[in-house]
Structures are given as structure tokens and as C-alpha cells.
C-alpha positions in Angstrom: 69.5 18.9 90.5 71.3 19.4 87.2 72.1 22.9 86.0 69.8 24.2 83.3 71.1 26.2 80.4 70.0 29.8 80.2 70.3 31.7 77.0 70.5 35.0 78.9 73.8 33.9 80.6 75.2 33.1 77.2 74.3 36.5 75.8 75.8 38.3 78.8 79.0 36.4 78.5 79.2 37.1 74.8 78.7 40.9 75.4 81.4 40.9 78.1 83.7 39.1 75.6 82.9 41.7 72.9 83.6 44.6 75.3 86.9 43.1 76.3 87.9 42.6 72.7 86.9 46.3 71.9 88.9 47.6 74.9 92.0 45.6 73.9 91.6 46.6 70.2 91.1 50.3 71.0 94.2 50.4 73.3 96.3 48.5 70.7 95.2 51.0 68.0 96.3 53.9 70.2 99.6 52.3 70.9 100.3 51.5 67.2 99.8 55.2 66.1 101.8 56.9 68.9 102.6 60.1 67.0 99.0 60.9 66.1 97.9 59.8 69.6 100.2 62.1 71.4 99.3 65.0 69.2 95.6 64.5 69.9 96.3 64.0 73.6 98.3 67.2 73.7 95.6 69.2 72.0 93.0 67.8 74.5 95.2 68.4 77.5 95.9 72.0 76.6 92.2 72.6 76.0 91.3 71.1 79.3 94.1 72.6 81.4 92.9 76.2 80.7 89.4 75.8 82.4 91.0 73.7 85.1 93.6 76.4 85.8 90.9 79.1 85.8 88.8 77.1 88.2 91.8 76.7 90.5 92.5 80.4 90.3 88.9 81.2 91.2 89.0 78.7 94.0 92.0 80.3 95.6 90.6 83.8 95.0 87.4 82.9 96.8 89.5 81.7 99.8 90.2 85.4 100.4 86.6 85.8 101.6 86.3 82.5 103.4 86.1 81.9 107.1 86.9 85.0 109.2 87.6 87.2 106.2 84.0 86.7 105.0 82.5 88.1 108.3 82.4 91.9 107.8 83.5 93.9 110.8 83.3 97.5 111.8 86.5 99.2 113.0 86.1 102.1 115.4 89.1 104.5 115.6 89.1 106.1 119.0 90.1 109.7 119.5 93.6 110.5 120.5 92.7 111.9 123.9 90.9 108.7 125.0 92.9 106.4 127.3 93.2 102.6 126.8 90.9 102.0 129.8 88.3 104.4 128.5 88.4 102.6 125.2 88.1 99.2 126.9 85.1 100.4 128.9 83.4 101.7 125.8 84.0 98.3 124.1 82.4 96.4 127.1 79.3 98.6 126.8 79.1 98.1 123.0 79.4 94.3 123.5 76.1 94.4 125.4 74.2 95.7 122.4 71.8 93.3 120.7 73.3 94.1 117.2 76.8 93.2 118.2 78.4 89.8 118.7 81.7 90.7 120.1 84.1 93.7 120.5 87.9 93.4 120.4 90.2 96.2 121.6 93.5 96.7 119.7 95.6 99.1 121.9 97.7 101.7 120.1 100.9 100.0 121.3 99.8 96.7 119.7 98.7 98.5 116.6 102.1 100.2 116.4 104.0 96.9 116.7 101.8 95.3 113.9 102.4 98.4 111.8 106.2 98.1 112.4 106.2 94.5 111.3 104.2 95.0 108.2 105.8 98.2 106.9 109.3 97.6 108.1 109.9 101.3 108.9 110.8 100.9 112.6 113.6 103.5 112.4 111.2 106.2 111.3 108.7 105.4 113.9 111.3 105.5 116.7 112.0 109.2 115.8 108.4 110.2 116.8 107.8 111.7 120.2 104.6 109.7 120.7 102.6 107.0 119.2 100.5 108.5 116.3 98.1 105.5 116.0 94.8 105.5 117.9 93.1 102.7 119.9 90.9 100.6 117.7 87.7 98.7 118.6 86.9 95.9 116.1 83.2 95.3 116.2 81.7 92.0 114.8 77.9 92.2 114.2 75.6 89.3 114.8 75.1 86.9 112.0 71.4 87.9 111.4 72.6 91.4 110.7 75.4 90.2 108.4 73.1 88.0 106.4 70.8 90.9 105.8 71.4 93.8 103.4 74.0 96.5 103.5 71.5 99.0 104.9 71.5 97.2 108.3 75.3 97.5 108.5 75.2 101.1 107.5 72.6 101.8 110.3 74.9 100.2 112.8 77.9 102.2 111.6 75.9 105.4 111.9 74.9 104.5 115.4 78.5 103.7 116.5 79.7 106.9 115.0 77.6 109.0 117.4 79.5 107.9 120.5 81.8 110.6 121.8 84.9 108.5 122.0 84.7 107.5 118.3 86.7 109.5 115.8 86.2 107.4 112.6 84.1 104.4 111.6 85.3 102.1 108.8 83.2 99.2 107.5 85.2 96.2 106.2 82.2 94.9 104.2 82.9 97.1 101.2 85.9 95.2 100.0 84.1 91.9 100.5 81.2 93.1 98.3 83.5 94.4 95.6 85.5 91.2 95.5 82.3 89.0 95.4 81.0 91.1 92.5 84.3 90.5 90.6 84.2 86.8 91.5 80.7 86.5 90.0 81.9 88.0 86.7 85.0 85.8 86.7 82.9 82.8 87.4 80.6 83.5 84.5 83.6 84.1 82.2 85.2 80.8 83.3 81.9 79.0 82.6 81.7 80.4 79.0 85.4 79.5 78.4 84.9 76.0 79.8 81.9 75.4 77.5 83.8 76.6 74.4 86.8 74.5 75.2 84.6 71.5 76.0 83.2 71.9 72.5 86.8 72.1 71.2 87.7 68.8 72.9 84.5 67.3 71.4 85.5 68.4 67.9 89.1 67.2 68.3 88.1 63.7 69.4 85.3 63.5 66.9 87.6 64.5 64.1 90.3 62.0 65.2 87.7 59.2 65.4 86.4 60.2 61.9 89.9 59.9 60.4 90.3 56.5 62.1 87.0 55.4 60.6 88.2 56.5 57.1 91.4 54.5 57.5 89.3 51.4 58.4 86.5 52.0 55.9 87.1 48.8 54.0 87.4 46.8 57.2 84.1 48.1 58.4 82.3 47.4 55.1 83.6 43.8 55.2 82.4 43.4 58.8 78.9 44.6 57.8 78.8 42.2 54.9 79.4 39.2 57.2 76.7 40.3 59.6 78.3 42.7 62.1 75.8 44.9 63.9 76.1 48.6 64.3 76.8 48.2 68.0 79.7 45.8 67.3 81.2 48.3 64.8 80.7 51.3 67.0 82.1 49.7 70.2 85.9 50.0 69.6 85.6 53.6 68.4 83.6 54.5 71.5 86.3 53.1 73.7 88.9 54.9 71.7 87.1 58.2 72.4 86.9 57.4 76.1 90.7 56.7 76.2 91.4 59.9 74.3 89.3 61.9 76.8 90.6 60.1 79.9 94.3 60.2 79.0 93.9 63.8 77.8 92.3 64.7 81.1 95.2 63.0 83.0 97.7 64.9 81.0 95.9 68.2 81.6 96.0 67.5 85.4 99.8 67.0 85.1 100.1 70.4 83.3 98.0 72.2 85.9 99.9 70.7 88.9 103.3 71.6 87.3 102.1 75.2 86.9 100.7 75.1 90.5 104.0 73.9 92.0 105.9 76.6 90.1 103.7 79.2 91.8 103.8 78.0 95.4 107.1 79.6 96.3 106.5 83.1 94.9 102.9 83.2 96.4 104.2 82.1 99.8 106.8 84.8 99.6 104.2 87.4 98.7 101.9 86.3 101.5 104.8 86.6 104.0 105.4 90.2 103.0 101.8 91.0 103.9 101.9 88.9 107.1 99.3 86.6 105.7 99.0 82.8 106.1 97.4 82.4 102.7 98.6 79.5 100.6 97.6 78.0 97.3 95.3 75.0 97.4 95.1 72.3 94.8 92.1 70.9 92.8 91.2 68.3 95.3 90.1 64.7 94.8 86.5 65.6 94.0 87.4 68.2 91.3 90.0 65.8 89.9 87.4 63.1 89.5 85.0 65.5 87.9 87.7 66.5 85.3 88.5 62.9 84.4 84.9 61.9 84.3 84.0 64.9 82.2 86.9 64.4 79.7 86.0 60.8 79.3 82.4 61.7 78.7 83.4 64.2 76.1 85.5 61.6 74.4 82.6 59.1 74.4 80.1 61.7 73.0 82.6 62.8 70.3 83.2 59.2 69.2 79.5 58.4 69.3 78.6 61.3 67.0 81.4 60.5 64.6 80.6 56.8 64.3 76.9 57.5 64.2 77.3 59.9 61.3 79.4 57.4 59.4 76.9 54.5 60.0 74.0 56.8 59.0 75.8 57.7 55.7 76.7 54.2 54.8 73.1 53.1 55.5 71.7 55.7 53.2 74.1 54.8 50.4 
């Protein structure tokens, strides 16, 4: 059977050819005007690197309340006259309560050793006649109590405070709640800043494409006279906007990671001073793709608006 000619195949092939030509032409234009291209890319990269850096800062700050740190505990400081075995017995009785998941005993000897490592004042502690630190019972409530409101935690703390061996009750949920409230404010602030800087990128790319259109005004008019469609005229500018957004996004990621690498050493040093295993985490593949996709989309929208405005103006005139 002989192959039949299909006009649809010809139209698809023509469109693919037009897109290839637009891609090559837009990349050539960027390469030919390197000075203006790098200035535009630098402006885009700086505008994009700020929200990316703030997002990275928020991500690492949130890690302070992740995993075990996010589970609030209740610390029971045992009275000085209570022996370690009595404190252990009390802990075993508390572990049987329905509101409690587990109880961990930190003897005063272990607490003193941890205090010595963190503070570094071993010589002062050795001058004391006896260990001034108490035994501590670290109580972890059950998850259904943690997921509820703070009133449930306060009721549990009041209940634990009534035991005769307990001298002081301290809830670790308070710092988590304060930090979460601060993080919510920071998150909203980053969102507003990101929107404003996204509009800035949109205006930068739109203005760059508008200047490019003005430089090629006569060429566009000639193309329209010989029958070029609006889509054909718009296509290379759209690709130019995409390249501006994509390359600007890549450059912004370079800036963010250079800043990140410069902070790794001092942050690790600070974490070691507080006996913490905290370390800075990067943006990750998912967030990197989001930034590149978002910057490319901003470039496409900015170029589309600039070309659309020009074509509308020329049509009216």
C-alpha cells in the first residue's frame, strides 16, 4: 500500500522547524549582545537569589523543630534527698500512666558529665563537695496528647508536680511554640518578598524584550508586510524570555550555593560548641527544579506581555 500524504504531518513538521529556528535565533541574539545579556542575567539572579536564600534559611530554621525536637517533653527535676533508685522507681510508675509514652532517667552523675562537656568549667565543678545537680526524669507524652492543645500538656504537668519526689516541672513545649510562631511570621514575610521580587524579574525581562523589539522594529514591520503571523513574530521573543529566566535562575542558584558553602564551616563550629549535630542543608533537587521552572515561566510571561503589547499597538496604528 502506498503512503498517503497528510497535510497535518506537513503542518506539524513546519511548526517544529519554526520552533527550531526561533530557538537558534534567540540564542544567537543573546550571544551577540553579551554585555546587555550579562547585565540582565545579573539583575535577575540577584532578584531570585534573595527569596531562594530566605527559603533556605527558613528550611534550616524549621529543622530545629523536626524529628525528636518537635516532640515536646516534660522534665521532672527530682529533690536532692531522693536517691537514684527511688527516682528510677518513680519513673517506672510514671511510665505506666496512660498519658505517658516513655520515661527516661538522667542520673545526676550523667547530668554533671554533660554539663561539664557543654560548659567547659570542669575545674570549678571539681572544687564542690558534692554534685549540685538533681536526678531528672524526662517524660514523653503520648502523641494524642501532643497533637491536642496546650491545656492537656499543662494538666499533665500539674499532675506530675504533685508527686512528692518532684521538685520542679519544666515543659519543653514552650520554646517550640514560640519558634513556630516566629517561623509563621517569617514564612509570610518571605512569601511577600518573593512575590515582589518575582514582579521585579517580570519587569526586568519585559523591559529587556521591549528594548529588543524596538531595535528590531523595522524588521518586524517588514515581516508583517510579507505575511508573517503574530505567532511567528512572537516566538523568538518568547524563547528569549525563557532563556533569560532559565539562565538567570541558574546563576541565582550559583550565588546561593556559594553563600551556603561559605557558611558551612562557621555553622558547624557553632553547633559543636553547643554539642549539637545540626548541619546546614541545601535546597534539594525538588526546590532547585521549582526555581528553574518558576524563573523560566516568569521569563516567558514577561516576554509574552511585552510582545503582546507591541503587536496590539502596531495593529491599532
